[in-house]
N, CA, C and O atoms as a printed pandas DataFrame, in Angstrom:
     atom_number atom_name residue_name chain_id  residue_number  x_coord  y_coord  z_coord
0              1         N          MET        A               1  -34.791   53.254  -74.164
1              2        CA          MET        A               1  -34.352   52.362  -73.160
2              3         C          MET        A               1  -34.520   50.912  -73.568
3              4         O          MET        A               1  -34.424   50.023  -72.722
4              5         N          SER        A               2  -34.731   50.690  -74.644
5              6        CA          SER        A               2  -34.951   49.326  -75.098
6              7         C          SER        A               2  -33.645   48.568  -75.308
7              8         O          SER        A               2  -33.663   47.337  -75.330
8              9         N          ASN        A               3  -32.537   49.237  -75.460
9             10        CA          ASN        A               3  -31.292   48.514  -75.681
10            11         C          ASN        A               3  -30.532   48.215  -74.376
11            12         O          ASN        A               3  -29.400   47.734  -74.433
12            13         N          LEU        A               4  -31.120   48.485  -73.215
13            14        CA          LEU        A               4  -30.484   48.133  -71.935
14            15         C          LEU        A               4  -30.699   46.658  -71.653
15            16         O          LEU        A               4  -31.752   46.117  -71.989
16            17         N          PRO        A               5  -29.729   45.997  -71.048
17            18        CA          PRO        A               5  -29.900   44.579  -70.749
18            19         C          PRO        A               5  -30.995   44.392  -69.699
19            20         O          PRO        A               5  -31.191   45.225  -68.814
20            21         N          LYS        A               6  -31.681   43.296  -69.828
21            22        CA          LYS        A               6  -32.774   43.001  -68.915
22            23         C          LYS        A               6  -32.172   42.362  -67.656
23            24         O          LYS        A               6  -31.340   41.459  -67.756
24            25         N          GLN        A               7  -32.584   42.821  -66.492
25            26        CA          GLN        A               7  -32.031   42.345  -65.240
26            27         C          GLN        A               7  -32.728   41.050  -64.846
27            28         O          GLN        A               7  -33.946   40.915  -64.960
28            29         N          ASP        A               8  -31.898   40.079  -64.368
29            30        CA          ASP        A               8  -32.461   38.820  -63.870
30            31         C          ASP        A               8  -33.129   39.095  -62.534
31            32         O          ASP        A               8  -32.587   39.802  -61.685
32            33         N          MET        A               9  -34.287   38.538  -62.366
33            34        CA          MET        A               9  -35.040   38.720  -61.133
34            35         C          MET        A               9  -35.413   37.343  -60.599
35            36         O          MET        A               9  -35.502   36.385  -61.366
36            37         N          PRO        A              10  -35.635   37.236  -59.275
37            38        CA          PRO        A              10  -36.050   35.954  -58.723
38            39         C          PRO        A              10  -37.425   35.601  -59.221
39            40         O          PRO        A              10  -38.216   36.474  -59.578
40            41         N          PRO        A              11  -37.710   34.301  -59.243
41            42        CA          PRO        A              11  -39.038   33.918  -59.694
42            43         C          PRO        A              11  -40.094   34.406  -58.702
43            44         O          PRO        A              11  -39.781   34.744  -57.561
44            45         N          ALA        A              12  -41.276   34.436  -59.128
45            46        CA          ALA        A              12  -42.364   34.893  -58.264
46            47         C          ALA        A              12  -42.508   33.912  -57.098
47            48         O          ALA        A              12  -42.570   32.704  -57.325
48            49         N          GLY        A              13  -42.560   34.389  -55.892
49            50        CA          GLY        A              13  -42.646   33.537  -54.707
50            51         C          GLY        A              13  -41.285   33.201  -54.131
51            52         O          GLY        A              13  -41.216   32.586  -53.067
52            53         N          GLY        A              14  -40.190   33.584  -54.796
53            54        CA          GLY        A              14  -38.850   33.368  -54.266
54            55         C          GLY        A              14  -38.240   32.018  -54.647
55            56         O          GLY        A              14  -38.912   31.140  -55.189
56            57         N          PHE        A              15  -36.976   31.884  -54.352
57            58        CA          PHE        A              15  -36.267   30.637  -54.639
58            59         C          PHE        A              15  -36.594   29.594  -53.571
59            60         O          PHE        A              15  -37.077   29.923  -52.488
60            61         N          GLU        A              16  -36.321   28.334  -53.899
61            62        CA          GLU        A              16  -36.491   27.267  -52.921
62            63         C          GLU        A              16  -35.422   27.411  -51.826
63            64         O          GLU        A              16  -34.374   28.025  -52.026
64            65         N          HIS        A              17  -35.733   26.818  -50.655
65            66        CA          HIS        A              17  -34.746   26.822  -49.580
66            67         C          HIS        A              17  -33.629   25.844  -49.939
67            68         O          HIS        A              17  -33.878   24.787  -50.518
68            69         N          VAL        A              18  -32.393   26.212  -49.587
69            70        CA          VAL        A              18  -31.240   25.357  -49.857
70            71         C          VAL        A              18  -31.161   24.297  -48.763
71            72         O          VAL        A              18  -31.129   24.618  -47.575
72            73         N          ARG        A              19  -31.130   23.049  -49.169
73            74        CA          ARG        A              19  -31.037   21.960  -48.188
74            75         C          ARG        A              19  -29.559   21.737  -47.850
75            76         O          ARG        A              19  -28.789   21.228  -48.664
76            77         N          TYR        A              20  -29.194   22.122  -46.658
77            78        CA          TYR        A              20  -27.801   21.979  -46.235
78            79         C          TYR        A              20  -27.642   20.934  -45.135
79            80         O          TYR        A              20  -26.521   20.518  -44.844
80            81         N          LYS        A              21  -28.739   20.502  -44.520
81            82        CA          LYS        A              21  -28.645   19.488  -43.475
82            83         C          LYS        A              21  -28.544   18.113  -44.112
83            84         O          LYS        A              21  -29.179   17.835  -45.129
84            85         N          ARG        A              22  -27.727   17.250  -43.490
85            86        CA          ARG        A              22  -27.629   15.890  -43.996
86            87         C          ARG        A              22  -28.698   15.060  -43.311
87            88         O          ARG        A              22  -28.905   15.185  -42.104
88            89         N          ASN        A              23  -29.348   14.252  -44.037
89            90        CA          ASN        A              23  -30.403   13.423  -43.492
90            91         C          ASN        A              23  -29.832   12.021  -43.232
91            92         O          ASN        A              23  -30.059   11.081  -43.993
92            93         N          ILE        A              24  -29.074   11.918  -42.114
93            94        CA          ILE        A              24  -28.431   10.659  -41.777
94            95         C          ILE        A              24  -29.228   10.039  -40.631
95            96         O          ILE        A              24  -29.502   10.713  -39.638
96            97         N          PRO        A              25  -29.598    8.778  -40.752
97            98        CA          PRO        A              25  -30.331    8.149  -39.659
98            99         C          PRO        A              25  -29.421    7.973  -38.431
99           100         O          PRO        A              25  -28.210    7.805  -38.572
100          101         N          ILE        A              26  -30.006    8.011  -37.243
101          102        CA          ILE        A              26  -29.258    7.857  -36.004
102          103         C          ILE        A              26  -28.927    6.374  -35.835
103          104         O          ILE        A              26  -29.820    5.527  -35.838
104          105         N          ARG        A              27  -27.630    6.067  -35.687
105          106        CA          ARG        A              27  -27.196    4.682  -35.527
106          107         C          ARG        A              27  -26.367    4.589  -34.264
107          108         O          ARG        A              27  -25.524    5.449  -34.007
108          109         N          GLY        A              28  -26.597    3.560  -33.478
109          110        CA          GLY        A              28  -25.799    3.320  -32.286
110          111         C          GLY        A              28  -26.234    4.173  -31.119
111          112         O          GLY        A              28  -27.132    5.005  -31.244
112          113         N          PRO        A              29  -25.590    3.963  -29.980
113          114        CA          PRO        A              29  -25.947    4.715  -28.782
114          115         C          PRO        A              29  -25.475    6.160  -28.877
115          116         O          PRO        A              29  -24.547    6.492  -29.614
116          117         N          GLY        A              30  -26.140    6.990  -28.117
117          118        CA          GLY        A              30  -25.774    8.402  -28.098
118          119         C          GLY        A              30  -24.528    8.648  -27.272
119          120         O          GLY        A              30  -23.987    7.736  -26.647
120          121         N          GLY        A              31  -24.090    9.872  -27.278
121          122        CA          GLY        A              31  -22.874   10.241  -26.554
122          123         C          GLY        A              31  -23.001   10.042  -25.059
123          124         O          GLY        A              31  -22.059    9.587  -24.410
124          125         N          ALA        A              32  -24.161   10.379  -24.501
125          126        CA          ALA        A              32  -24.357   10.214  -23.059
126          127         C          ALA        A              32  -24.310    8.735  -22.663
127          128         O          ALA        A              32  -23.769    8.394  -21.611
128          129         N          ALA        A              33  -24.867    7.864  -23.491
129          130        CA          ALA        A              33  -24.852    6.436  -23.192
130          131         C          ALA        A              33  -23.418    5.899  -23.238
131          132         O          ALA        A              33  -23.022    5.109  -22.381
132          133         N          ILE        A              34  -22.663    6.317  -24.212
133          134        CA          ILE        A              34  -21.268    5.880  -24.306
134          135         C          ILE        A              34  -20.474    6.383  -23.109
135          136         O          ILE        A              34  -19.691    5.638  -22.520
136          137         N          PHE        A              35  -20.678    7.659  -22.747
137          138        CA          PHE        A              35  -19.976    8.225  -21.599
138          139         C          PHE        A              35  -20.355    7.486  -20.318
139          140         O          PHE        A              35  -19.496    7.200  -19.485
140          141         N          GLY        A              36  -21.641    7.179  -20.163
141          142        CA          GLY        A              36  -22.094    6.436  -18.989
142          143         C          GLY        A              36  -21.491    5.043  -18.941
143          144         O          GLY        A              36  -21.082    4.578  -17.877
144          145         N          GLY        A              37  -21.433    4.373  -20.090
145          146        CA          GLY        A              37  -20.827    3.039  -20.142
146          147         C          GLY        A              37  -19.358    3.071  -19.775
147          148         O          GLY        A              37  -18.888    2.223  -19.016
148          149         N          VAL        A              38  -18.627    4.042  -20.306
149          150        CA          VAL        A              38  -17.197    4.163  -19.993
150          151         C          VAL        A              38  -17.010    4.464  -18.512
151          152         O          VAL        A              38  -16.117    3.911  -17.871
152          153         N          ALA        A              39  -17.857    5.345  -17.967
153          154        CA          ALA        A              39  -17.762    5.666  -16.539
154          155         C          ALA        A              39  -18.037    4.429  -15.685
155          156         O          ALA        A              39  -17.360    4.208  -14.681
156          157         N          ALA        A              40  -19.029    3.620  -16.078
157          158        CA          ALA        A              40  -19.344    2.408  -15.318
158          159         C          ALA        A              40  -18.192    1.405  -15.368
159          160         O          ALA        A              40  -17.847    0.804  -14.351
160          161         N          VAL        A              41  -17.600    1.224  -16.539
161          162        CA          VAL        A              41  -16.474    0.292  -16.671
162          163         C          VAL        A              41  -15.284    0.781  -15.845
163          164         O          VAL        A              41  -14.613   -0.016  -15.189
164          165         N          CYS        A              42  -15.023    2.084  -15.875
165          166        CA          CYS        A              42  -13.913    2.635  -15.084
166          167         C          CYS        A              42  -14.180    2.465  -13.592
167          168         O          CYS        A              42  -13.276    2.107  -12.837
168          169         N          ALA        A              43  -15.421    2.722  -13.162
169          170        CA          ALA        A              43  -15.754    2.564  -11.741
170          171         C          ALA        A              43  -15.575    1.115  -11.312
171          172         O          ALA        A              43  -15.041    0.861  -10.232
172          173         N          TYR        A              44  -16.003    0.167  -12.120
173          174        CA          TYR        A              44  -15.836   -1.248  -11.798
174          175         C          TYR        A              44  -14.354   -1.622  -11.743
175          176         O          TYR        A              44  -13.930   -2.383  -10.873
176          177         N          GLY        A              45  -13.574   -1.082  -12.675
177          178        CA          GLY        A              45  -12.133   -1.346  -12.677
178          179         C          GLY        A              45  -11.463   -0.804  -11.423
179          180         O          GLY        A              45  -10.621   -1.480  -10.832
180          181         N          PHE        A              46  -11.824    0.413  -11.006
181          182        CA          PHE        A              46  -11.263    0.973   -9.778
182          183         C          PHE        A              46  -11.684    0.149   -8.567
183          184         O          PHE        A              46  -10.903   -0.014   -7.630
184          185         N          TYR        A              47  -12.905   -0.369   -8.577
185          186        CA          TYR        A              47  -13.368   -1.229   -7.488
186          187         C          TYR        A              47  -12.503   -2.484   -7.413
187          188         O          TYR        A              47  -12.078   -2.885   -6.329
188          189         N          LEU        A              48  -12.244   -3.104   -8.566
189          190        CA          LEU        A              48  -11.407   -4.309   -8.584
190          191         C          LEU        A              48   -9.979   -4.013   -8.136
191          192         O          LEU        A              48   -9.369   -4.824   -7.439
192          193         N          VAL        A              49   -9.445   -2.865   -8.529
193          194        CA          VAL        A              49   -8.098   -2.485   -8.092
194          195         C          VAL        A              49   -8.073   -2.319   -6.580
195          196         O          VAL        A              49   -7.133   -2.761   -5.920
196          197         N          GLY        A              50   -9.107   -1.682   -6.030
197          198        CA          GLY        A              50   -9.182   -1.512   -4.574
198          199         C          GLY        A              50   -9.263   -2.839   -3.853
199          200         O          GLY        A              50   -8.610   -3.026   -2.827
200          201         N          GLN        A              51  -10.065   -3.777   -4.381
201          202        CA          GLN        A              51  -10.159   -5.098   -3.758
202          203         C          GLN        A              51   -8.814   -5.830   -3.832
203          204         O          GLN        A              51   -8.411   -6.501   -2.882
204          205         N          GLY        A              52   -8.133   -5.694   -4.959
205          206        CA          GLY        A              52   -6.813   -6.308   -5.101
206          207         C          GLY        A              52   -5.809   -5.714   -4.122
207          208         O          GLY        A              52   -4.986   -6.435   -3.559
208          209         N          ASN        A              53   -5.877   -4.398   -3.916
209          210        CA          ASN        A              53   -4.974   -3.753   -2.960
210          211         C          ASN        A              53   -5.243   -4.239   -1.539
211          212         O          ASN        A              53   -4.308   -4.459   -0.770
212          213         N          LEU        A              54   -6.521   -4.406   -1.190
213          214        CA          LEU        A              54   -6.854   -4.916    0.144
214          215         C          LEU        A              54   -6.299   -6.328    0.339
215          216         O          LEU        A              54   -5.724   -6.638    1.383
216          217         N          GLU        A              55   -6.476   -7.174   -0.666
217          218        CA          GLU        A              55   -5.977   -8.548   -0.568
218          219         C          GLU        A              55   -4.454   -8.573   -0.486
219          220         O          GLU        A              55   -3.878   -9.343    0.282
220          221         N          LYS        A              56   -3.811   -7.726   -1.285
221          222        CA          LYS        A              56   -2.353   -7.654   -1.283
222          223         C          LYS        A              56   -1.835   -7.201    0.089
223          224         O          LYS        A              56   -0.855   -7.742    0.601
224          225         N          ARG        A              57   -2.506   -6.202    0.674
225          226        CA          ARG        A              57   -2.116   -5.710    1.983
226          227         C          ARG        A              57   -2.277   -6.806    3.043
227          228         O          ARG        A              57   -1.424   -6.962    3.916
228          229         N          GLU        A              58   -3.376   -7.559    2.960
229          230        CA          GLU        A              58   -3.607   -8.641    3.919
230          231         C          GLU        A              58   -2.547   -9.736    3.772
231          232         O          GLU        A              58   -2.081  -10.280    4.773
232          233         N          LEU        A              59   -2.164  -10.061    2.541
233          234        CA          LEU        A              59   -1.124  -11.060    2.326
234          235         C          LEU        A              59    0.226  -10.586    2.871
235          236         O          LEU        A              59    0.984  -11.377    3.431
236          237         N          GLN        A              60    0.524   -9.292    2.704
237          238        CA          GLN        A              60    1.775   -8.761    3.247
238          239         C          GLN        A              60    1.770   -8.820    4.771
239          240         O          GLN        A              60    2.782   -9.149    5.390
240          241         N          ARG        A              61    0.607   -8.495    5.377
241          242        CA          ARG        A              61    0.500   -8.560    6.833
242          243         C          ARG        A              61    0.684  -10.001    7.313
243          244         O          ARG        A              61    1.378  -10.252    8.298
244          245         N          GLU        A              62    0.061  -10.933    6.611
245          246        CA          GLU        A              62    0.190  -12.343    6.970
246          247         C          GLU        A              62    1.637  -12.823    6.835
247          248         O          GLU        A              62    2.131  -13.577    7.673
248          249         N          LYS        A              63    2.303  -12.380    5.781
249          250        CA          LYS        A              63    3.695  -12.764    5.572
250          251         C          LYS        A              63    4.585  -12.208    6.684
251          252         O          LYS        A              63    5.477  -12.897    7.178
252          253         N          ALA        A              64    4.334  -10.952    7.075
253          254        CA          ALA        A              64    5.131  -10.345    8.142
254          255         C          ALA        A              64    4.924  -11.087    9.461
255          256         O          ALA        A              64    5.888  -11.357   10.178
256          257         N          TRP        A              65    3.675  -11.417    9.784
257          258        CA          TRP        A              65    3.419  -12.132   11.036
258          259         C          TRP        A              65    3.996  -13.540   11.012
259          260         O          TRP        A              65    4.471  -14.036   12.034
260          261         N          SER        A              66    3.956  -14.189    9.844
261          262        CA          SER        A              66    4.546  -15.528    9.778
262          263         C          SER        A              66    6.054  -15.459    9.992
263          264         O          SER        A              66    6.636  -16.335   10.631
264          265         N          ARG        A              67    6.679  -14.421    9.460
265          266        CA          ARG        A              67    8.119  -14.260    9.684
266          267         C          ARG        A              67    8.407  -13.980   11.157
267          268         O          ARG        A              67    9.367  -14.504   11.720
268          269         N          ILE        A              68    7.562  -13.145   11.776
269          270        CA          ILE        A              68    7.760  -12.831   13.187
270          271         C          ILE        A              68    7.674  -14.107   14.022
271          272         O          ILE        A              68    8.470  -14.307   14.939
272          273         N          HIS        A              69    6.711  -14.966   13.706
273          274        CA          HIS        A              69    6.538  -16.190   14.479
274          275         C          HIS        A              69    7.593  -17.248   14.161
275          276         O          HIS        A              69    7.851  -18.127   14.984
276          277         N          LEU        A              70    8.195  -17.177   12.999
277          278        CA          LEU        A              70    9.203  -18.173   12.621
278          279         C          LEU        A              70   10.618  -17.806   13.049
279          280         O          LEU        A              70   11.509  -18.654   13.005
280          281         N          VAL        A              71   10.844  -16.564   13.462
281          282        CA          VAL        A              71   12.206  -16.133   13.822
282          283         C          VAL        A              71   12.789  -16.998   14.940
283          284         O          VAL        A              71   13.932  -17.435   14.803
284          285         N          PRO        A              72   12.074  -17.274   16.042
285          286        CA          PRO        A              72   12.691  -18.125   17.074
286          287         C          PRO        A              72   13.055  -19.511   16.554
287          288         O          PRO        A              72   14.099  -20.048   16.924
288          289         N          LEU        A              73   12.225  -20.093   15.712
289          290        CA          LEU        A              73   12.545  -21.407   15.161
290          291         C          LEU        A              73   13.782  -21.354   14.271
291          292         O          LEU        A              73   14.629  -22.247   14.320
292          293         N          MET        A              74   13.882  -20.308   13.461
293          294        CA          MET        A              74   15.043  -20.174   12.580
294          295         C          MET        A              74   16.319  -19.955   13.398
295          296         O          MET        A              74   17.370  -20.501   13.062
296          297         N          LEU        A              75   16.230  -19.154   14.479
297          298        CA          LEU        A              75   17.407  -18.942   15.324
298          299         C          LEU        A              75   17.823  -20.249   15.994
299          300         O          LEU        A              75   19.014  -20.548   16.075
300          301         N          ALA        A              76   16.861  -21.025   16.470
301          302        CA          ALA        A              76   17.193  -22.310   17.090
302          303         C          ALA        A              76   17.845  -23.243   16.083
303          304         O          ALA        A              76   18.799  -23.947   16.412
304          305         N          GLU        A              77   17.338  -23.252   14.871
305          306        CA          GLU        A              77   17.926  -24.091   13.822
306          307         C          GLU        A              77   19.358  -23.669   13.523
307          308         O          GLU        A              77   20.235  -24.515   13.349
308          309         N          GLN        A              78   19.597  -22.357   13.462
309          310        CA          GLN        A              78   20.954  -21.864   13.222
310          311         C          GLN        A              78   21.881  -22.228   14.380
311          312         O          GLN        A              78   23.042  -22.575   14.166
312          313         N          ASP        A              79   21.360  -22.145   15.619
313          314        CA          ASP        A              79   22.177  -22.505   16.779
314          315         C          ASP        A              79   22.544  -23.994   16.744
315          316         O          ASP        A              79   23.687  -24.361   17.015
316          317         N          ARG        A              80   21.567  -24.849   16.407
317          318        CA          ARG        A              80   21.852  -26.284   16.311
318          319         C          ARG        A              80   22.887  -26.562   15.222
319          320         O          ARG        A              80   23.779  -27.392   15.401
320          321         N          ASP        A              81   22.759  -25.860   14.091
321          322        CA          ASP        A              81   23.705  -26.053   12.991
322          323         C          ASP        A              81   25.101  -25.605   13.403
323          324         O          ASP        A              81   26.085  -26.284   13.107
324          325         N          ALA        A              82   25.194  -24.454   14.091
325          326        CA          ALA        A              82   26.502  -23.960   14.531
326          327         C          ALA        A              82   27.117  -24.929   15.538
327          328         O          ALA        A              82   28.317  -25.197   15.481
328          329         N          TYR        A              83   26.314  -25.455   16.455
329          330        CA          TYR        A              83   26.824  -26.424   17.429
330          331         C          TYR        A              83   27.328  -27.691   16.731
331          332         O          TYR        A              83   28.400  -28.198   17.063
332          333         N          ARG        A              84   26.557  -28.201   15.766
333          334        CA          ARG        A              84   26.958  -29.402   15.035
334          335         C          ARG        A              84   28.268  -29.164   14.282
335          336         O          ARG        A              84   29.145  -30.028   14.277
336          337         N          ARG        A              85   28.402  -28.010   13.653
337          338        CA          ARG        A              85   29.644  -27.695   12.926
338          339         C          ARG        A              85   30.842  -27.598   13.890
339          340         O          ARG        A              85   31.943  -28.053   13.580
340          341         N          ASN        A              86   30.600  -26.997   15.059
341          342        CA          ASN        A              86   31.687  -26.850   16.034
342          343         C          ASN        A              86   32.131  -28.218   16.547
343          344         O          ASN        A              86   33.329  -28.474   16.670
344          345         N          VAL        A              87   31.181  -29.090   16.844
345          346        CA          VAL        A              87   31.529  -30.440   17.311
346          347         C          VAL        A              87   32.301  -31.177   16.217
347          348         O          VAL        A              87   33.278  -31.865   16.511
348          349         N          ALA        A              88   31.877  -31.044   14.970
349          350        CA          ALA        A              88   32.576  -31.706   13.863
350          351         C          ALA        A              88   33.983  -31.149   13.693
351          352         O          ALA        A              88   34.915  -31.902   13.413
352          353         N          ALA        A              89   34.151  -29.818   13.862
353          354        CA          ALA        A              89   35.477  -29.208   13.715
354          355         C          ALA        A              89   36.406  -29.684   14.829
355          356         O          ALA        A              89   37.582  -29.955   14.585
356          357         N          VAL        A              90   35.877  -29.785   16.057
357          358        CA          VAL        A              90   36.691  -30.267   17.174
358          359         C          VAL        A              90   37.096  -31.712   16.935
359          360         O          VAL        A              90   38.240  -32.083   17.194
360          361         N          ALA        A              91   36.173  -32.534   16.445
361          362        CA          ALA        A              91   36.490  -33.939   16.171
362          363         C          ALA        A              91   37.543  -34.047   15.074
363          364         O          ALA        A              91   38.443  -34.883   15.162
364          365         N          ARG        A              92   37.442  -33.211   14.038
365          366        CA          ARG        A              92   38.463  -33.226   12.967
366          367         C          ARG        A              92   39.824  -32.812   13.521
367          368         O          ARG        A              92   40.844  -33.428   13.210
368          369         N          GLU        A              93   39.830  -31.755   14.352
369          370        CA          GLU        A              93   41.102  -31.301   14.917
370          371         C          GLU        A              93   41.701  -32.391   15.806
371          372         O          GLU        A              93   42.906  -32.637   15.750
372          373         N          ARG        A              94   40.890  -33.033   16.609
373          374        CA          ARG        A              94   41.371  -34.111   17.485
374          375         C          ARG        A              94   41.962  -35.250   16.647
375          376         O          ARG        A              94   42.997  -35.812   17.004
376          377         N          GLU        A              95   41.304  -35.589   15.534
377          378        CA          GLU        A              95   41.774  -36.672   14.659
378          379         C          GLU        A              95   43.084  -36.287   13.972
379          380         O          GLU        A              95   43.995  -37.108   13.866
380          381         N          ILE        A              96   43.177  -35.062   13.513
381          382        CA          ILE        A              96   44.381  -34.629   12.782
382          383         C          ILE        A              96   45.575  -34.519   13.727
383          384         O          ILE        A              96   46.676  -34.938   13.370
384          385         N          MET        A              97   45.381  -33.967   14.922
385          386        CA          MET        A              97   46.484  -33.656   15.826
386          387         C          MET        A              97   46.725  -34.747   16.895
387          388         O          MET        A              97   47.394  -34.481   17.893
388          389         N          LYS        A              98   46.196  -35.953   16.702
389          390        CA          LYS        A              98   46.324  -36.991   17.727
390          391         C          LYS        A              98   47.768  -37.458   17.938
391          392         O          LYS        A              98   48.108  -37.948   19.015
392          393         N          ASP        A              99   48.606  -37.311   16.929
393          394        CA          ASP        A              99   49.996  -37.764   17.049
394          395         C          ASP        A              99   50.933  -36.682   17.565
395          396         O          ASP        A              99   52.113  -36.960   17.774
396          397         N          VAL        A             100   50.464  -35.478   17.777
397          398        CA          VAL        A             100   51.316  -34.366   18.252
398          399         C          VAL        A             100   51.293  -34.389   19.779
399          400         O          VAL        A             100   50.234  -34.243   20.390
400          401         N          PRO        A             101   52.464  -34.571   20.394
401          402        CA          PRO        A             101   52.485  -34.614   21.878
402          403         C          PRO        A             101   52.251  -33.236   22.477
403          404         O          PRO        A             101   52.779  -32.235   21.991
404          405         N          GLY        A             102   51.462  -33.197   23.528
405          406        CA          GLY        A             102   51.193  -31.937   24.233
406          407         C          GLY        A             102   50.103  -31.084   23.588
407          408         O          GLY        A             102   49.799  -30.006   24.099
408          409         N          TRP        A             103   49.513  -31.527   22.496
409          410        CA          TRP        A             103   48.472  -30.730   21.834
410          411         C          TRP        A             103   47.131  -30.955   22.511
411          412         O          TRP        A             103   46.668  -32.087   22.654
412          413         N          GLU        A             104   46.527  -29.870   22.918
413          414        CA          GLU        A             104   45.205  -29.968   23.506
414          415         C          GLU        A             104   44.212  -29.330   22.538
415          416         O          GLU        A             104   44.464  -28.256   21.991
416          417         N          VAL        A             105   43.111  -29.986   22.340
417          418        CA          VAL        A             105   42.072  -29.463   21.448
418          419         C          VAL        A             105   41.331  -28.355   22.170
419          420         O          VAL        A             105   40.831  -28.544   23.279
420          421         N          SER        A             106   41.267  -27.202   21.532
421          422        CA          SER        A             106   40.566  -26.074   22.153
422          423         C          SER        A             106   39.089  -26.148   21.816
423          424         O          SER        A             106   38.698  -26.178   20.649
424          425         N          VAL        A             107   38.284  -26.178   22.854
425          426        CA          VAL        A             107   36.833  -26.230   22.658
426          427         C          VAL        A             107   36.316  -24.840   22.942
427          428         O          VAL        A             107   36.337  -24.375   24.081
428          429         N          ALA        A             108   35.851  -24.179   21.895
429          430        CA          ALA        A             108   35.403  -22.792   22.079
430          431         C          ALA        A             108   33.909  -22.690   22.199
431          432         O          ALA        A             108   33.376  -21.592   22.357
């Protein structure tokens, strides 16, 4: 049996453990801190959006009420303008047709 190949055997006490873990130092905040920060920023942003919506709604309400209160004034202004235009049209017609016998200016 001397011509058989000699079998490789582990050293006495076994092989060393294989180092497979990376030894990287911890840098920066952890995942929970980042998630908490993002959640806080989002919550603050939603708060600001809500405040903006409240202000926008109040401005729309104010605009609607101002229009409601201004409608009588605008109608009166339109009535005065229509009256002024009608008086001017009658005066123009009277001036143009003054030489036509029997012509009466129609006041509507």
